[in-house]
gemmi code that builds the backbone of each chain (N, CA, C; Angstrom):
import gemmi

chains = {
    "A": [
        ("ASP", (11.325, -9.652, 17.617), (10.732, -9.805, 16.283), (10.089, -8.497, 15.863)),
        ("GLY", (10.764, -7.763, 14.943), (10.267, -6.463, 14.604), (9.111, -6.505, 13.645)),
        ("GLY", (8.201, -5.536, 13.801), (7.072, -5.472, 12.886), (6.053, -4.419, 13.265)),
        ("ILE", (4.909, -4.504, 12.556), (3.830, -3.571, 12.792), (2.610, -4.383, 13.182)),
        ("THR", (1.957, -4.004, 14.244), (0.761, -4.722, 14.668), (-0.414, -3.765, 14.601)),
        ("GLN", (-1.563, -4.301, 14.277), (-2.814, -3.552, 14.254), (-3.880, -4.354, 15.000)),
        ("SER", (-4.684, -3.609, 15.736), (-5.755, -4.256, 16.430), (-6.993, -3.322, 16.456)),
        ("PRO", (-8.203, -3.914, 16.504), (-8.437, -5.346, 16.297), (-8.374, -5.739, 14.852)),
        ("LYS", (-8.468, -7.019, 14.558), (-8.409, -7.485, 13.170), (-9.763, -7.169, 12.498)),
        ("TYR", (-10.835, -7.381, 13.236), (-12.181, -7.112, 12.732), (-12.868, -6.163, 13.747)),
        ("LEU", (-13.647, -5.193, 13.235), (-14.333, -4.257, 14.093), (-15.665, -3.940, 13.508)),
        ("PHE", (-16.678, -3.984, 14.363), (-18.041, -3.668, 13.916), (-18.505, -2.440, 14.686)),
        ("ARG", (-19.097, -1.551, 14.005), (-19.513, -0.268, 14.585), (-20.935, 0.057, 14.207)),
        ("LYS", (-21.669, 0.623, 15.123), (-22.953, 1.129, 14.803), (-22.838, 2.540, 14.245)),
        ("GLU", (-23.748, 2.906, 13.445), (-23.732, 4.247, 12.883), (-23.796, 5.271, 14.043)),
        ("GLY", (-23.014, 6.323, 13.882), (-22.988, 7.353, 14.910), (-21.971, 7.191, 15.966)),
        ("GLN", (-21.241, 6.056, 15.968), (-20.242, 5.827, 16.970), (-18.856, 6.167, 16.432)),
        ("ASN", (-18.012, 6.666, 17.326), (-16.578, 6.764, 16.979), (-15.882, 5.497, 17.350)),
        ("VAL", (-14.897, 5.121, 16.600), (-14.025, 3.918, 16.953), (-12.591, 4.286, 16.708)),
        ("THR", (-11.747, 3.647, 17.466), (-10.277, 3.932, 17.347), (-9.588, 2.607, 16.975)),
        ("LEU", (-8.763, 2.744, 15.937), (-7.959, 1.599, 15.451), (-6.515, 1.780, 15.954)),
        ("SER", (-5.980, 0.674, 16.436), (-4.594, 0.745, 16.997), (-3.582, 0.399, 15.946)),
        ("CYS", (-2.433, 1.064, 16.024), (-1.266, 0.712, 15.162), (-0.025, 0.905, 16.000)),
        ("GLU", (0.797, -0.114, 16.169), (2.049, -0.058, 16.932), (3.167, -0.650, 16.039)),
        ("GLN", (4.354, -0.011, 16.142), (5.506, -0.616, 15.415), (6.733, -0.561, 16.288)),
        ("ASN", (7.573, -1.601, 16.192), (8.810, -1.620, 16.952), (10.027, -1.683, 16.019)),
        ("LEU", (9.834, -1.037, 14.893), (10.925, -0.988, 13.854), (11.795, 0.244, 14.043)),
        ("ASN", (11.469, 1.109, 14.970), (12.177, 2.355, 15.197), (12.008, 3.300, 13.991)),
        ("HIS", (10.929, 3.161, 13.268), (10.657, 4.038, 12.148), (10.109, 5.362, 12.610)),
        ("ASP", (10.551, 6.455, 11.965), (10.042, 7.757, 12.240), (8.676, 8.055, 11.683)),
        ("ALA", (8.462, 7.539, 10.433), (7.243, 7.906, 9.701), (6.177, 6.784, 9.800)),
        ("MET", (4.947, 7.241, 9.964), (3.834, 6.266, 10.001), (2.669, 6.811, 9.174)),
        ("TYR", (1.868, 5.893, 8.661), (0.818, 6.247, 7.685), (-0.429, 5.457, 7.948)),
        ("TRP", (-1.553, 6.018, 7.554), (-2.818, 5.294, 7.549), (-3.409, 5.379, 6.136)),
        ("TYR", (-3.843, 4.201, 5.651), (-4.502, 4.073, 4.359), (-5.814, 3.377, 4.526)),
        ("ARG", (-6.704, 3.574, 3.550), (-7.865, 2.746, 3.517), (-7.973, 2.118, 2.100)),
        ("GLN", (-8.486, 0.888, 2.109), (-8.626, 0.175, 0.819), (-10.059, -0.291, 0.692)),
        ("ASP", (-10.672, 0.074, -0.404), (-12.038, -0.342, -0.725), (-11.945, -1.423, -1.822)),
        ("PRO", (-12.877, -2.356, -1.895), (-12.836, -3.440, -2.888), (-12.580, -2.945, -4.261)),
        ("GLY", (-11.562, -3.512, -4.919), (-11.264, -3.138, -6.287), (-10.596, -1.801, -6.448)),
        ("GLN", (-10.225, -1.201, -5.337), (-9.612, 0.170, -5.390), (-8.192, 0.121, -4.932)),
        ("GLY", (-7.446, 1.131, -5.329), (-6.120, 1.292, -4.790), (-6.148, 1.864, -3.402)),
        ("LEU", (-5.040, 1.753, -2.692), (-4.956, 2.297, -1.324), (-4.989, 3.814, -1.411)),
        ("ARG", (-5.706, 4.464, -0.471), (-5.761, 5.914, -0.415), (-5.235, 6.375, 0.988)),
        ("LEU", (-4.442, 7.451, 0.949), (-3.787, 7.930, 2.154), (-4.762, 8.796, 2.970)),
        ("ILE", (-4.889, 8.472, 4.266), (-5.719, 9.226, 5.183), (-4.958, 10.261, 5.933)),
        ("TYR", (-3.940, 9.850, 6.661), (-3.049, 10.700, 7.440), (-1.635, 10.110, 7.416)),
        ("TYR", (-0.635, 10.977, 7.624), (0.701, 10.465, 7.854), (1.399, 11.368, 8.877)),
        ("SER", (2.416, 10.778, 9.495), (3.182, 11.472, 10.487), (4.639, 11.217, 10.275)),
        ("GLN", (5.405, 12.302, 10.279), (6.841, 12.218, 10.057), (7.621, 12.108, 11.388)),
        ("ILE", (6.993, 12.579, 12.431), (7.680, 12.648, 13.708), (6.676, 12.736, 14.828)),
        ("VAL", (7.104, 12.443, 16.027), (6.191, 12.517, 17.196), (5.580, 13.863, 17.269)),
        ("ASN", (4.294, 13.938, 17.646), (3.535, 15.171, 17.888), (3.344, 15.980, 16.576)),
        ("ASP", (3.478, 15.353, 15.459), (3.232, 16.039, 14.171), (2.594, 15.089, 13.219)),
        ("PHE", (1.549, 15.547, 12.535), (0.937, 14.725, 11.514), (0.248, 15.605, 10.466)),
        ("GLN", (0.056, 15.017, 9.309), (-0.459, 15.803, 8.164), (-1.617, 15.034, 7.560)),
        ("LYS", (-2.579, 15.780, 6.948), (-3.690, 15.205, 6.300), (-3.217, 14.585, 4.954)),
        ("GLY", (-3.799, 13.489, 4.614), (-3.602, 12.871, 3.273), (-4.754, 13.283, 2.352)),
        ("ASP", (-5.033, 12.384, 1.422), (-6.008, 12.718, 0.398), (-7.462, 12.624, 0.897)),
        ("ILE", (-7.724, 11.834, 1.916), (-9.104, 11.565, 2.306), (-9.255, 11.682, 3.858)),
        ("ALA", (-8.800, 12.768, 4.473), (-8.746, 12.967, 5.873), (-10.080, 13.240, 6.567)),
        ("GLU", (-11.049, 13.667, 5.778), (-12.318, 14.127, 6.364), (-13.004, 12.968, 7.076)),
        ("GLY", (-13.423, 13.205, 8.363), (-14.086, 12.184, 9.131), (-13.143, 11.281, 9.928)),
        ("TYR", (-11.873, 11.621, 9.896), (-10.850, 10.811, 10.593), (-10.000, 11.740, 11.463)),
        ("SER", (-9.430, 11.198, 12.539), (-8.466, 11.950, 13.312), (-7.375, 11.020, 13.777)),
        ("VAL", (-6.186, 11.562, 14.072), (-5.066, 10.747, 14.526), (-4.329, 11.490, 15.648)),
        ("SER", (-3.439, 10.761, 16.290), (-2.535, 11.363, 17.272), (-1.174, 10.603, 17.106)),
        ("ARG", (-0.147, 11.293, 17.568), (1.196, 10.644, 17.523), (1.971, 11.130, 18.785)),
        ("GLU", (1.600, 10.550, 19.901), (2.202, 10.921, 21.184), (3.443, 10.160, 21.438)),
        ("LYS", (3.571, 8.958, 20.808), (4.776, 8.162, 20.954), (5.255, 7.740, 19.577)),
        ("LYS", (6.539, 7.512, 19.464), (7.112, 7.133, 18.176), (6.518, 5.807, 17.716)),
        ("GLU", (6.211, 4.926, 18.616), (5.789, 3.593, 18.261), (4.309, 3.478, 17.876)),
        ("SER", (3.536, 4.517, 18.217), (2.068, 4.358, 18.154), (1.453, 5.466, 17.279)),
        ("PHE", (0.443, 5.091, 16.489), (-0.207, 6.061, 15.615), (-1.641, 5.600, 15.465)),
        ("PRO", (-2.503, 5.846, 16.496), (-3.897, 5.395, 16.413), (-4.739, 6.247, 15.509)),
        ("LEU", (-5.742, 5.619, 14.891), (-6.653, 6.315, 13.975), (-8.048, 6.230, 14.580)),
        ("THR", (-8.731, 7.377, 14.679), (-10.112, 7.394, 15.083), (-11.034, 7.647, 13.869)),
        ("VAL", (-11.978, 6.779, 13.717), (-12.955, 6.953, 12.670), (-14.192, 7.568, 13.310)),
        ("THR", (-14.514, 8.790, 12.954), (-15.570, 9.493, 13.645), (-16.924, 9.262, 12.915)),
        ("SER", (-17.960, 9.696, 13.588), (-19.321, 9.550, 13.022), (-19.469, 10.450, 11.772)),
        ("ALA", (-18.539, 11.383, 11.630), (-18.619, 12.286, 10.448), (-18.181, 11.621, 9.150)),
        ("GLN", (-17.501, 10.448, 9.274), (-17.083, 9.699, 8.092), (-18.294, 9.024, 7.499)),
        ("LYS", (-18.617, 9.413, 6.253), (-19.887, 8.994, 5.672), (-19.914, 7.528, 5.291)),
        ("ASN", (-18.852, 6.996, 4.883), (-18.786, 5.577, 4.392), (-17.570, 4.906, 4.978)),
        ("PRO", (-17.559, 4.586, 6.245), (-16.353, 4.077, 6.897), (-16.054, 2.598, 6.685)),
        ("THR", (-16.983, 1.837, 6.153), (-16.713, 0.422, 5.952), (-15.594, 0.249, 4.979)),
        ("ALA", (-14.502, -0.360, 5.390), (-13.292, -0.525, 4.556), (-12.277, -1.340, 5.273)),
        ("PHE", (-11.176, -1.597, 4.561), (-9.988, -2.242, 5.129), (-8.944, -1.163, 5.404)),
        ("TYR", (-8.590, -1.047, 6.678), (-7.661, 0.040, 7.084), (-6.253, -0.543, 7.318)),
        ("LEU", (-5.291, 0.094, 6.700), (-3.905, -0.381, 6.743), (-2.994, 0.699, 7.330)),
        ("CYS", (-2.193, 0.282, 8.265), (-1.198, 1.194, 8.828), (0.152, 0.792, 8.263)),
        ("ALA", (1.005, 1.766, 7.981), (2.350, 1.502, 7.468), (3.342, 2.365, 8.170)),
        ("SER", (4.636, 1.944, 8.012), (5.709, 2.762, 8.580), (6.890, 2.719, 7.636)),
        ("SER", (7.730, 3.753, 7.726), (8.972, 3.780, 6.984), (10.013, 4.497, 7.822)),
        ("ILE", (11.274, 4.312, 7.425), (12.370, 4.908, 8.192), (12.160, 6.415, 8.285)),
        ("GLY", (11.862, 7.015, 7.141), (11.582, 8.433, 7.119), (10.592, 8.715, 6.017)),
        ("VAL", (10.296, 9.950, 5.808), (9.424, 10.325, 4.715), (10.264, 10.813, 3.550)),
        ("GLY", (9.995, 10.251, 2.382), (10.759, 10.586, 1.202), (10.595, 9.528, 0.162)),
        ("SER", (10.925, 9.888, -1.038), (10.662, 8.958, -2.191), (11.282, 7.600, -2.003)),
        ("TYR", (12.469, 7.520, -1.399), (13.191, 6.260, -1.440), (13.021, 5.414, -0.172)),
        ("ASN", (12.057, 5.847, 0.659), (11.820, 5.097, 1.895), (10.650, 4.155, 1.709)),
        ("GLU", (10.995, 2.870, 1.730), (10.016, 1.856, 1.491), (9.075, 1.770, 2.687)),
        ("GLN", (7.789, 1.569, 2.394), (6.802, 1.484, 3.458), (6.449, 0.008, 3.726)),
        ("PHE", (6.300, -0.279, 4.997), (5.923, -1.652, 5.387), (4.607, -1.607, 6.118)),
        ("PHE", (3.772, -2.572, 5.865), (2.376, -2.533, 6.319), (2.121, -3.493, 7.457)),
        ("GLY", (1.150, -3.129, 8.314), (0.632, -3.990, 9.313), (-0.433, -4.892, 8.666)),
        ("PRO", (-0.991, -5.811, 9.450), (-1.942, -6.765, 8.873), (-3.350, -6.237, 8.590)),
        ("GLY", (-3.621, -5.021, 9.070), (-4.913, -4.376, 8.709), (-6.032, -4.614, 9.706)),
        ("THR", (-6.992, -3.750, 9.681), (-8.249, -3.868, 10.399), (-9.414, -3.694, 9.455)),
        ("ARG", (-10.349, -4.647, 9.500), (-11.516, -4.561, 8.678), (-12.636, -3.974, 9.510)),
        ("LEU", (-13.117, -2.822, 9.124), (-14.180, -2.113, 9.809), (-15.459, -2.250, 9.043)),
        ("THR", (-16.503, -2.656, 9.748), (-17.822, -2.751, 9.121), (-18.822, -1.938, 9.995)),
        ("VAL", (-19.513, -1.082, 9.315), (-20.556, -0.280, 10.001), (-21.897, -0.956, 9.796)),
        ("LEU", (-22.575, -1.218, 10.895), (-23.842, -1.947, 10.870), (-25.018, -1.021, 10.713)),
    ],
    "B": [
        ("ARG", (-6.221, 11.304, -17.317), (-5.442, 10.069, -17.173), (-5.233, 9.731, -15.716)),
        ("LYS", (-5.468, 8.489, -15.321), (-5.286, 8.126, -13.945), (-3.795, 8.123, -13.582)),
        ("GLU", (-3.530, 8.357, -12.314), (-2.151, 8.539, -11.904), (-1.306, 7.267, -12.106)),
        ("VAL", (-1.852, 6.121, -11.678), (-1.139, 4.849, -11.872), (-2.155, 3.848, -12.447)),
        ("GLU", (-1.900, 3.301, -13.575), (-2.821, 2.417, -14.226), (-2.217, 1.021, -14.424)),
        ("GLN", (-3.074, 0.047, -14.108), (-2.664, -1.345, -14.304), (-3.824, -2.091, -14.926)),
        ("ASP", (-3.511, -3.121, -15.691), (-4.501, -4.065, -16.193), (-4.985, -4.886, -15.019)),
        ("PRO", (-6.275, -4.891, -14.690), (-6.719, -5.621, -13.524), (-6.645, -7.133, -13.650)),
        ("GLY", (-6.551, -7.649, -14.924), (-6.536, -9.059, -15.118), (-7.938, -9.650, -14.951)),
        ("PRO", (-8.091, -10.900, -14.590), (-7.012, -11.773, -14.054), (-6.150, -12.382, -15.153)),
        ("PHE", (-4.899, -12.587, -14.843), (-3.985, -13.322, -15.703), (-4.024, -14.757, -15.122)),
        ("ASN", (-4.472, -15.704, -15.967), (-4.525, -17.106, -15.618), (-3.417, -17.828, -16.387)),
        ("VAL", (-2.421, -18.352, -15.670), (-1.292, -18.974, -16.358), (-0.987, -20.316, -15.722)),
        ("PRO", (-0.427, -21.245, -16.508), (-0.025, -22.535, -15.918), (1.293, -22.427, -15.159)),
        ("GLU", (1.497, -23.326, -14.218), (2.765, -23.415, -13.548), (3.900, -23.474, -14.529)),
        ("GLY", (4.970, -22.726, -14.191), (6.149, -22.742, -15.087), (6.110, -21.690, -16.174)),
        ("ALA", (5.018, -21.013, -16.371), (4.915, -20.011, -17.368), (5.667, -18.758, -16.977)),
        ("THR", (5.969, -17.946, -17.988), (6.479, -16.613, -17.734), (5.383, -15.607, -17.965)),
        ("VAL", (5.195, -14.666, -17.053), (4.122, -13.690, -17.194), (4.651, -12.293, -16.872)),
        ("ALA", (4.114, -11.287, -17.593), (4.575, -9.935, -17.419), (3.388, -9.003, -17.213)),
        ("PHE", (3.600, -8.090, -16.293), (2.630, -7.015, -16.021), (3.216, -5.667, -16.332)),
        ("ASN", (2.375, -4.823, -16.886), (2.807, -3.448, -17.116), (2.042, -2.453, -16.275)),
        ("CYS", (2.632, -1.351, -16.036), (2.009, -0.314, -15.237), (2.431, 1.050, -15.822)),
        ("THR", (1.506, 1.950, -16.016), (1.863, 3.272, -16.509), (1.553, 4.303, -15.449)),
        ("TYR", (2.347, 5.379, -15.441), (2.118, 6.460, -14.458), (2.090, 7.800, -15.181)),
        ("SER", (1.392, 8.730, -14.595), (1.139, 9.995, -15.319), (2.089, 11.113, -14.948)),
        ("ASN", (2.667, 11.048, -13.749), (3.500, 12.126, -13.289), (4.969, 11.924, -13.668)),
        ("SER", (5.430, 12.736, -14.598), (6.809, 12.554, -15.077), (7.872, 12.853, -14.004)),
        ("ALA", (7.448, 13.515, -12.912), (8.377, 13.814, -11.815), (8.511, 12.694, -10.847)),
        ("SER", (7.840, 11.574, -11.077), (7.906, 10.434, -10.167), (9.347, 9.982, -10.005)),
        ("GLN", (9.736, 9.636, -8.784), (11.113, 9.416, -8.482), (11.423, 7.929, -8.176)),
        ("SER", (10.528, 7.292, -7.500), (10.806, 5.906, -7.172), (9.553, 5.035, -7.351)),
        ("PHE", (9.788, 3.754, -7.532), (8.749, 2.884, -7.972), (8.904, 1.537, -7.206)),
        ("PHE", (7.747, 0.960, -6.951), (7.749, -0.265, -6.161), (6.711, -1.259, -6.744)),
        ("TRP", (6.978, -2.493, -6.543), (5.966, -3.543, -6.743), (5.698, -4.195, -5.377)),
        ("TYR", (4.393, -4.223, -5.029), (3.968, -4.891, -3.838), (3.131, -6.089, -4.267)),
        ("ARG", (3.114, -7.135, -3.396), (2.246, -8.227, -3.609), (1.210, -8.226, -2.521)),
        ("GLN", (-0.073, -8.461, -2.876), (-1.122, -8.543, -1.857), (-1.937, -9.789, -2.044)),
        ("ASP", (-1.915, -10.653, -1.037), (-2.785, -11.825, -1.046), (-4.155, -11.422, -0.582)),
        ("CYS", (-5.120, -12.339, -0.942), (-6.542, -11.960, -0.647), (-6.760, -11.674, 0.823)),
        ("ARG", (-7.288, -10.531, 1.103), (-7.665, -10.065, 2.461), (-6.471, -9.916, 3.384)),
        ("LYS", (-5.307, -9.681, 2.770), (-4.065, -9.472, 3.555), (-3.479, -8.117, 3.243)),
        ("GLU", (-2.428, -7.756, 3.992), (-1.733, -6.507, 3.715), (-0.797, -6.622, 2.548)),
        ("PRO", (-0.540, -5.487, 1.868), (0.478, -5.526, 0.818), (1.870, -5.782, 1.403)),
        ("LYS", (2.672, -6.506, 0.667), (4.069, -6.811, 1.093), (4.998, -6.425, -0.034)),
        ("LEU", (6.064, -5.702, 0.335), (6.982, -5.244, -0.643), (7.686, -6.374, -1.412)),
        ("LEU", (7.587, -6.324, -2.702), (8.240, -7.344, -3.542), (9.572, -6.838, -4.087)),
        ("MET", (9.514, -5.640, -4.695), (10.723, -5.081, -5.270), (10.666, -3.580, -5.279)),
        ("SER", (11.807, -2.934, -5.122), (11.946, -1.501, -5.318), (12.657, -1.282, -6.649)),
        ("VAL", (12.292, -0.255, -7.377), (12.900, 0.048, -8.671), (13.342, 1.456, -8.721)),
        ("TYR", (14.644, 1.659, -8.532), (15.144, 3.036, -8.468), (15.837, 3.496, -9.779)),
        ("SER", (16.426, 2.576, -10.526), (17.064, 2.973, -11.751), (16.339, 2.308, -12.912)),
        ("SER", (17.016, 1.791, -13.857), (16.389, 1.234, -15.002), (15.663, -0.076, -14.699)),
        ("GLY", (16.084, -0.719, -13.621), (15.414, -1.972, -13.300), (16.297, -2.789, -12.384)),
        ("ASN", (15.753, -3.895, -11.862), (16.521, -4.791, -11.062), (15.884, -6.168, -11.077)),
        ("GLU", (16.667, -7.134, -10.622), (16.244, -8.558, -10.700), (16.428, -9.179, -9.324)),
        ("ASP", (15.464, -10.027, -8.950), (15.562, -10.754, -7.685), (15.022, -12.140, -7.923)),
        ("GLY", (15.936, -13.086, -8.197), (15.497, -14.451, -8.485), (14.683, -14.526, -9.702)),
        ("ARG", (13.449, -15.018, -9.568), (12.571, -15.198, -10.713), (11.836, -13.886, -11.128)),
        ("PHE", (12.066, -12.825, -10.387), (11.359, -11.569, -10.592), (12.290, -10.523, -11.188)),
        ("THR", (11.811, -9.889, -12.256), (12.587, -8.791, -12.844), (11.668, -7.582, -13.032)),
        ("ALA", (12.065, -6.455, -12.528), (11.326, -5.211, -12.773), (12.142, -4.304, -13.635)),
        ("GLN", (11.413, -3.606, -14.557), (12.082, -2.677, -15.454), (11.330, -1.363, -15.439)),
        ("LEU", (12.098, -0.285, -15.616), (11.543, 1.068, -15.596), (11.893, 1.747, -16.900)),
        ("ASN", (10.901, 2.345, -17.536), (11.140, 3.133, -18.740), (10.610, 4.541, -18.450)),
        ("ARG", (11.505, 5.447, -18.095), (11.100, 6.792, -17.739), (10.563, 7.562, -18.928)),
        ("ALA", (11.116, 7.322, -20.107), (10.685, 8.070, -21.287), (9.234, 7.768, -21.629)),
        ("SER", (8.854, 6.528, -21.459), (7.489, 6.115, -21.769), (6.607, 6.030, -20.500)),
        ("GLN", (7.216, 6.288, -19.397), (6.479, 6.309, -18.119), (5.718, 5.013, -17.839)),
        ("TYR", (6.527, 3.948, -17.863), (5.926, 2.664, -17.480), (6.935, 1.823, -16.771)),
        ("ILE", (6.366, 0.940, -15.906), (7.166, -0.065, -15.180), (6.621, -1.417, -15.479)),
        ("SER", (7.473, -2.394, -15.561), (7.022, -3.720, -15.840), (7.521, -4.678, -14.752)),
        ("LEU", (6.810, -5.761, -14.583), (7.237, -6.839, -13.660), (7.141, -8.181, -14.428)),
        ("LEU", (8.237, -8.884, -14.495), (8.335, -10.184, -15.154), (8.500, -11.242, -14.105)),
        ("ILE", (7.666, -12.270, -14.197), (7.827, -13.421, -13.305), (8.091, -14.662, -14.176)),
        ("ARG", (9.230, -15.238, -13.940), (9.597, -16.475, -14.681), (9.281, -17.689, -13.826)),
        ("ASP", (9.108, -18.804, -14.552), (8.852, -20.086, -13.869), (7.828, -19.936, -12.759)),
        ("SER", (6.606, -19.499, -13.120), (5.540, -19.208, -12.117), (5.282, -20.401, -11.241)),
        ("LYS", (5.072, -20.100, -9.971), (4.716, -21.103, -8.981), (3.236, -20.874, -8.548)),
        ("LEU", (2.651, -21.903, -7.998), (1.272, -21.750, -7.458), (1.261, -20.645, -6.448)),
        ("SER", (2.291, -20.569, -5.653), (2.382, -19.558, -4.566), (2.529, -18.139, -5.083)),
        ("ASP", (2.733, -17.984, -6.356), (2.791, -16.602, -6.899), (1.413, -16.012, -7.084)),
        ("SER", (0.366, -16.796, -6.967), (-1.010, -16.316, -7.150), (-1.305, -15.234, -6.097)),
        ("ALA", (-1.589, -14.053, -6.606), (-1.836, -12.914, -5.716), (-2.208, -11.713, -6.621)),
        ("THR", (-2.456, -10.598, -5.964), (-2.601, -9.362, -6.730), (-1.308, -8.532, -6.622)),
        ("TYR", (-0.846, -8.046, -7.712), (0.429, -7.286, -7.759), (0.103, -5.795, -7.924)),
        ("LEU", (0.579, -5.000, -6.992), (0.320, -3.578, -6.956), (1.520, -2.799, -7.439)),
        ("CYS", (1.285, -1.927, -8.374), (2.280, -0.995, -8.844), (2.184, 0.270, -8.030)),
        ("VAL", (3.283, 0.747, -7.504), (3.245, 1.891, -6.599), (4.304, 2.900, -7.023)),
        ("VAL", (3.914, 4.184, -7.006), (4.802, 5.201, -7.470), (4.900, 6.320, -6.402)),
        ("SER", (6.109, 6.810, -6.224), (6.306, 7.945, -5.276), (6.751, 9.151, -6.100)),
        ("THR", (6.069, 10.264, -5.865), (6.425, 11.467, -6.583), (7.351, 12.335, -5.810)),
        ("GLY", (7.760, 11.900, -4.609), (8.735, 12.651, -3.855), (8.097, 13.784, -3.133)),
        ("GLY", (8.942, 14.769, -2.776), (8.426, 15.875, -1.990), (8.408, 15.521, -0.506)),
        ("SER", (7.911, 16.467, 0.296), (7.922, 16.262, 1.725), (6.969, 15.202, 2.229)),
        ("GLN", (5.951, 14.938, 1.475), (4.986, 13.931, 1.888), (5.519, 12.533, 1.820)),
        ("GLY", (6.155, 12.261, 0.696), (6.697, 10.919, 0.517), (5.631, 9.819, 0.467)),
        ("ASN", (4.383, 10.237, 0.235), (3.317, 9.198, 0.208), (3.347, 8.558, -1.157)),
        ("LEU", (2.772, 7.407, -1.164), (2.760, 6.552, -2.347), (1.449, 6.608, -3.087)),
        ("ILE", (1.504, 6.495, -4.424), (0.281, 6.403, -5.229), (0.192, 4.940, -5.663)),
        ("PHE", (-0.924, 4.316, -5.292), (-1.065, 2.893, -5.578), (-1.939, 2.665, -6.799)),
        ("GLY", (-1.522, 1.712, -7.656), (-2.434, 1.202, -8.667), (-3.437, 0.273, -8.027)),
        ("LYS", (-4.472, -0.067, -8.801), (-5.512, -0.939, -8.265), (-5.118, -2.381, -8.281)),
        ("GLY", (-4.013, -2.723, -8.947), (-3.521, -4.057, -8.877), (-3.864, -4.920, -10.072)),
        ("THR", (-3.009, -5.917, -10.314), (-3.225, -6.893, -11.365), (-3.316, -8.261, -10.688)),
        ("LYS", (-4.373, -8.957, -10.937), (-4.553, -10.300, -10.269), (-3.913, -11.369, -11.118)),
        ("LEU", (-3.109, -12.218, -10.484), (-2.464, -13.327, -11.110), (-2.965, -14.621, -10.457)),
        ("SER", (-3.362, -15.581, -11.286), (-3.730, -16.915, -10.805), (-2.892, -17.934, -11.567)),
        ("VAL", (-2.091, -18.664, -10.821), (-1.245, -19.713, -11.420), (-1.906, -21.068, -11.179)),
        ("LYS", (-2.138, -21.803, -12.244), (-2.859, -23.015, -12.163), (-1.899, -24.242, -12.301)),
        ("PRO", (-2.235, -25.364, -11.668), (-1.379, -26.538, -11.750), (-1.417, -27.130, -13.201)),
    ],
}
model = gemmi.Model(1)
for chain_id, residues in chains.items():
    chain = gemmi.Chain(chain_id)
    for i, (resn, *xyz) in enumerate(residues, 1):
        res = gemmi.Residue()
        res.name, res.seqid = resn, gemmi.SeqId(i, " ")
        for name, pos in zip(("N", "CA", "C"), xyz):
            atom = gemmi.Atom()
            atom.name, atom.element = name, gemmi.Element(name[0])
            atom.pos, atom.b_iso = gemmi.Position(*pos), 0.0
            res.add_atom(atom)
        chain.add_residue(res)
    model.add_chain(chain)
structure = gemmi.Structure()
structure.add_model(model)
structure.setup_entities()
């Protein structure tokens, strides 16, 4: 059963802590993405990766880091440098990067900073 | 002008009604367009891709007007299960291939 999984579903973090959000896909997609969604806002791109061992900053990369050591996995670390990390984080994948490649989303992780 | 604009709604319609949403985009170089559906506290799910002037899938019809830079989504014979937020999404192409998301239009279908 192909798809994208994200874990955990809910995550609580104390201020000053780094946390890592997991994203795994078994769709054999080359491209993967991380977005954040705030209430009443559109999704904003944090980072994306076109291929293993390569990734690029999106519109709001400050305070975040990623790695792409395996095709299936694209974890996101929310560092203590991120000023307002409470949000809904969505991972997506597509066959490749380009206008006509539809993106498919995982179920998301809700991060709350206490 | 915002990159992708949608009427936030809510659109409250009775079952069986026909409802239409419009979306405008600012970048004339935009190449592909999508409608996603997002249920409350869930991930967006692809509803339709719009590559040419438009396409139809059952009760759903999407149309693209490049000259006026807008996309529309028409839902016929609305069902209770159509209640969701509908996201208009635009891709401007290039090496990034990332998508620009509208804030969404909320639809509530009532019995």
